[in-house]
N, C-alpha and C positions, 0 to 999 in steps of 0.2 A: 621427240618423246623421250624423256629421261629413263633411267633405270628404275625398275620397280623397288619399293621398299621391302617387300616381302616376296620370296619364292616359295610356292607350296608345290611339293614334289609328290605326285600321286602315282604309285606303282601299281600295275595291274597285270592279270593274266586270266583270260577266258572267262570274264565276268560281264560281257557286253549285255547279256539279257537278264542279269540278275542285280548285282549291287553297283556296278560302275556308274550307270546313269545317275543314281541317287548321290553318289560320292561327288560327281562332278557338279550336279546341281546345288549341293550344299556349299561348295566353294564360291560358285558364281552368285549366290544369294547373300554373301557376307556383307555385313554393315560397313566393314573396312573395304575400300575399293582398290588401294594402291598396291596391287599384287600381280604376279604372273603365276599362271597354273601349268606346270610342266607334267604332262602325262607320259609315263615311260611305260611302254608295252613289252613285256617279256616274251615277245614272239608269240602272241596268241594265235590260235588256230580258228577262232570264232569271228564274229563281226566287229571286233574292237576297232580296227582301223577306219572302217567306214562310219561307225558311230562317233568316233572321236573327231573326224574331219567335219562331220555334220555340226557338231558343236563349235568347231573353230570357225565356221562361216558366220556363226551368230556372235562370237565373242573373240576379239583379236588378243586378248590376254592369254589364250590357251596356246601351248606349244606341245607338239607331239614327237616323241622319239620311239622308234621301234627297233628293238635289238634284233640282230640277224638270226640268232638262235636262242632257245630257251635256256636260261642259266640256272633254273631249278630253285632259285631263291630270290627274294626281293632286295638283297644287298647289292648286287652289281647294278640293277636298274636304279636304285637310289644313288649310288656313286655317279652313274652317268648323268642322273638329273642335276646333281650337285654341280658337276662340271659344266653343265649348260646353263646353270642358273646365273642371274645377275643381281639378285636381291641383297640388301644389307643383312636381312635376317632370313632364316630358312626354317620352314615348317614342313611336316609330313602328314600324309594321309594315306592309310591303307584302303584298298579299294572295296573293303567291306565295312568301313566306317563312314561316319558322316559328321561334319562339322556343324555345330549350332551356330546361330546367326552371328553372334558377337565373338566367336572363337579367335579369329585373327586380331580383331581390335583389342581385346583385353591383353593378350600376350604382347602385341606390338607396343601398346601404350606403356606397359610395365617396363619393358626393356628400354624404351626411350627415356623414362624417367629414373631408372635405376642402372647407372653405368657400371657399377661394380658387379652386377649379375650378368652371367653369360648365357645361361640356360633357364628358361622359365617353363613350368608345365602346370596343367590344370587337371581337373577330374573327368571321369567318363561315366556314362550311364550304360549299363550292360543290358542287352535285350537278347533274350533267348528265342531264336527264330524257329526252334523246334516246338515251342509252346507259345503260339501267338496270343493266347489269352493272358499270359504273364506280363504284369506292368513293368517288369525289369527291376534292377537294383543298382545301386552305386558300386562301381568297381573298386577293387583294392587299391588304396593309394595312401600316402602319408607325407607329412612334411620332410623336407630332405634331411637325410641322416646318412653321411658317407660311410660310416662304419657298417650300419645295416645294409647298405647297398652292396657291400661285399658279399653278404649272405643271401640277399633276395632282391629281385627287381621289384619296384613298385611305381615305375613310370612307363606308360605305354607310348609307343612311337607316335600315335596320332594325337597326343596331348601337348606335344613339345614345340617350342620355337626357341632358336638359338642364333647367336651372332654368327655370321658367316665364317669368321676366322677360326672358330673353335673346332669346326669339323676338319678343316684343312690342317690345323695344328696336330691333329691325331691321325691324319692320313685316311679318313673315311671310314665306311662300314666294313666290317670283317667279312670278305666274301667266301670264306672258308668254313664258317660255322654253320651247322645244320639248324640251330635254333638259339634263342635267346640273344639274337643279334642286337637288339635295342639295349639290352642289359649290358652287353659287352661294350657298346659304344659309350653309355653313360659312365660306366666304370672307368674307361680309359680317359674320358674328358675330366672326371673327378680326379684321377691320380695326375693328370696334367696340371692341376691346379685351378680349373675353371670352377666358377661359383654357380650354384643352382638355387632356384626358389620355387617354392610351391604356392600356386594361387588356389584356394579351396573353392573353386567354382566348377560346376559341371559344364563343359565346353564341347564334349564330344559324345556321340552315340556309337556304341561298339556292338556290333552284331556277332553273336555265337551261332555257329552252325556246324554241320558235320565236316565241312571242307576247310575249317580254320586250321592254321598251322598247329595250334596247341592240340587239336584232335589228330592231325596227321602225323605229326612227328612226336612220338612218345618219349617221356623222360621220367626218371626216378624221382621219388619224393621220400622225405624222411621227417620225422616229427622232432622238433627241437624242444626238449623238455623245459630248459630254462626260459626260453621265449614264449613257450606255449603255442607254437605255430607249426604248421606244415611248411617245409622249405623244399625247393627243388634242387636237385643235383645239377650244377651248371655244366655246359658243354665247353667251358673254358676255365682257366684258373684265375679268379678275380684278383687274387693277391699278387700274382706273379706274372700275369700277361703283359706283354710289351705294349706300351702306349701308342707308339707310332707305327702305322701299317702303310704299305706303298700303293694305295688304291686311288689316290687322287694326285699322282705325279711323284716322281723320284724326288727325295729330299735328303741330300748328303748330310745336311747339318744334323738331322735327327738320327741318322745312323751312326755318325761320327761326330758327336758334339765337340766343340772346341773348348779347351780347358786353359784358364789362366791360374797360376799359382803366385801368391804374393807373400813376400817376407820382409820384415823390418830388421835392419841390422844396426846394432849399436855396440861397437867393440866386441870383444870375445871372438876374434877371428878364427881360432881353432874350432869353436862350435860351428860357425858358418860353413867352414870347409868340409867338416864332417857332415853336416846336414845335406849339402848339395851333393857330396859323394854318395851317401846312401840313397838320396832321392834318385839320382841318375840310375843307380844299380837296382832299384826296387820296382821300377816301372818302365815299360817300353811305350806307354800311351803318349802320343805327342801332346806337348803343352808348351806354353810360354811362361817364363819365370820373371815377375816383376819384383825389383828390389828397391826399397827406399832406405837409404843409409842416413841415420840421424846424427851425423857429426862425429863419426868415429875418429879416433886419434891414434889407433894402434896398428895401422897398416891395412885394415879392411878396405878402405878406399882404394889404395893402390892395388890390392889384390883384385878388386872387382873390375878395375880399369883394364887388367891384363886380359880379361875375358872378352873375346870379340864374337861370340856367337849371336846370330840375329834373333834367337829365341830368349835371349836374357836382356832385359831392359832395366836400366838403373837410373834412379833419381838421388841426387847427392844434396843433402841439406848441410849447410855450414854449422849448424848447431842443433842440439836435441829439441825437436818440436813436440815431442811427446807421442804416445801411441795413437791417439785419436787423429791428430792432424797428419801424421805420416800414413796412417792406414787409409785415410780419405784421399791423400795424394795418390796412393797405389790405385784406389778405385777410379779415380778420375783418369788415370793413365790406361787402365783396362778399358774403360768406356763400355760401349754396347756391342763389342766385337766378339764376345765370348759367351758361351751357353752355360758353363760352369765355373765357379770360383773356389779356389781352395786357399785358406789362410794357413801358412806354416811358419811357426817360430823358428828362429835360427838355432835353437838348442833342441830341435827335434831330430831324433835319429830313427830311420826306418829299418825295422827288424825283419819284415816279411815281404815276400815277392808279390808283385802284381796287385798291389792294393788299389791303386788307381783304376785298373782295368775292371776290378769287381765293383768299385764304387760307381763307376760309369754305368756298368750293367745293372746295378740296383736302380740308379736314376732312370734308366730307360723303362723300367717297370713302375716307377713311382717318382715323379719330380718333386713330391712334397716331403722329401727326407732331408735331414741335416745331420751329417755323419761325421764320425771320427773313429780311428782305430782305437783299440784298448791301449791305454797309457800306462807303461811301466815307469817306475822311478818317482812316482808321486808319494811322498811320505805320508801326507795328511789325508789324501784322496786316492787310495790304490785304485788304479784302473780308470780314474776319472771321476766325474760327479756321480752322486748316489743314483742307482737305478730305481725306477718306479714300475717297471713292467718289462715284458719282452714280446717279441713278435717274430714271425717267419715271413719272408718275402719270397714267394715261390713254394711249390709243394713237389714232393719227389714223384708222385704219380703222374704228373703232367709232362710227358714226353722226355723225361730224363733231364729236364732243365736243372740249372743250379738252384740250390735252396740256400737262402741266406738267413741266419739266426742273428737278430739284432736285440741289444738291451736298451730299452727306452729310458730316457732320462728327462729332466726338466732344463738341463744346462749342458752346453758343450764348451769345454775349454778352448782357448785359442791356439793351443800347440799344434793342432791339425783339425781344420774345420772345413768341411765340404758342403756345398749347397748350390742349388740353381742360381744362376746369375740374377734371375728376376727378383730374388729376395733383396738385393742390394739396390734395385732400381729407385727407390724412394728412401733409402736408408744411409745416412752417414753418422759416424760416431760424434756424440755431443759431449761426452765426458771431458771436463776441463782439466783433469789431473794428468800430469806426464805418465804416471802409472796408476791407473785406477781400476775401475770395474768394467772395462770395455768388453770383455767376453761375456759377462752377465747382461750388459746392455744389448748386445747383438742377439743373445738367446731369447730375451724377453720380446724383442721386436719380431723375430722370426716365428716364434711359437704363436704369437698373436695373429700372425698372418696365416697360420695353419701348418707350419712345417713341423715335422716330427723329429726332435733331437734323439739320436740313438747312437750307441757305441757298436762297433762291428768286431766282436772278440776274436774272429778269425785272423784279423791282422793286428799287428803290434808296433807300437812305436815306443822310443825310450825318451823320457825327459832327462837328457844327458847328465850323468853323475849324480842324479838326484838333486833336490833343492840343497840338501846339507853338503853334498860334494861341491856344488857351484859356489856356495858361500865360502867354503874352505879354499877353493882355487882362486876365486875373484873377490876377496874381502872388500877391497876398495870399491869395486863396482857396486856391491850390495849396500854399502854405506851410502853411496850416492843415490841409489834407488830409494832408500829409506827417506832421505830428504826430499826426493822428487815426489814421492807419494803424498807429502804434506805441502807441495808447492804447485799452485795453479799455473798453467801455461800463460805467459804474458801475451796479450793481444798483439797481433802483428799487423 
């Protein structure tokens, strides 16, 4: 017998005589049959073990896990269920909810047909068990909006199905939160770059009663005047919380992501030497440096060959192949071995300490950022491209964590551009000019994928000697560039 397509994880505590039998029955009655039901018992003191074992004799798709002691929350049981699961997709059911008959089928079929979607969710019907005569009402839900998710949760645990890898990528449910654990998980998945989709179908019955967590664990509310809604004060920092947590096994990559920096060199050796000197002095974060030399004739090649560091890898071209081809060579050399990629021009001088450490810390809180330090020395665009807004990543009141102020833009220049390596997975430069609009090309592609271009003014870099100073120092170089800008790269 092969692995099931769907693993449904049902967590429970002391509800053998009330809601649990209905929850189990709702799963076993599904029109979709290729599932396993994993019941995780948070050390109940009632007849839960006997009742579940009786169900197991009737249906071999049921697995039972009993924790040795009560954890006080449903997050540890959920993580234990995930670790024991085998399904391609994972769904959840709280023990006071019930699946409607086609619940698993509609979610499963959608994920099978839409490979770009990682998380799909439906709607719920809320039943007030304190008022048996009430017909109930549709629960609060809406089409997916990542920015609104930072303000309020609108997705309930028992409405969701996601691909198995999404929960492992973020390290599981947060076992330290007293409340809003589903909200926390969706935020972390969203900030990790996973795609959500809402199906406007009622697929779950949700019971409200005095013992629900929303009644047991009190939280503050406030009225948002612009939105015209009541919002909850979260028990975590949605904008600044770390994405990955260590609840589904240790993952060194997520704690210490691997960084590749790549640079194109084309003569102007003094700039390259200054760039690498300031790079090494401005960060202690481990990284590998990939260099593509585009046919330099001024001693750059000889200088690069003198460096024997295993962390510096150089490609030598006999002629200038242009920015696009050389950049694509660097990406091919980097391959799939890194988590973060930073493009650094050879005329970039780093002015502030520990910029890479801070950028990695920002990435750990939000994988969907496209970052650059503030750029000094740009005559026509001081600081970089024009800003269209600003944002904070992290908040001071949350455990004293760092707070990062960023200035949002529509475009990041190539002098120093930091992004998740997944952004380059299906991107290669196509601009055919030796010196064209490669930076704009990358920005358009990355923003269409959902990455947020932003400058971090805390950290500064210098476009060495400014454009005017460079033209004065290297007049012949700039004359050649004028011709190259009008010359398409010959097909190789």
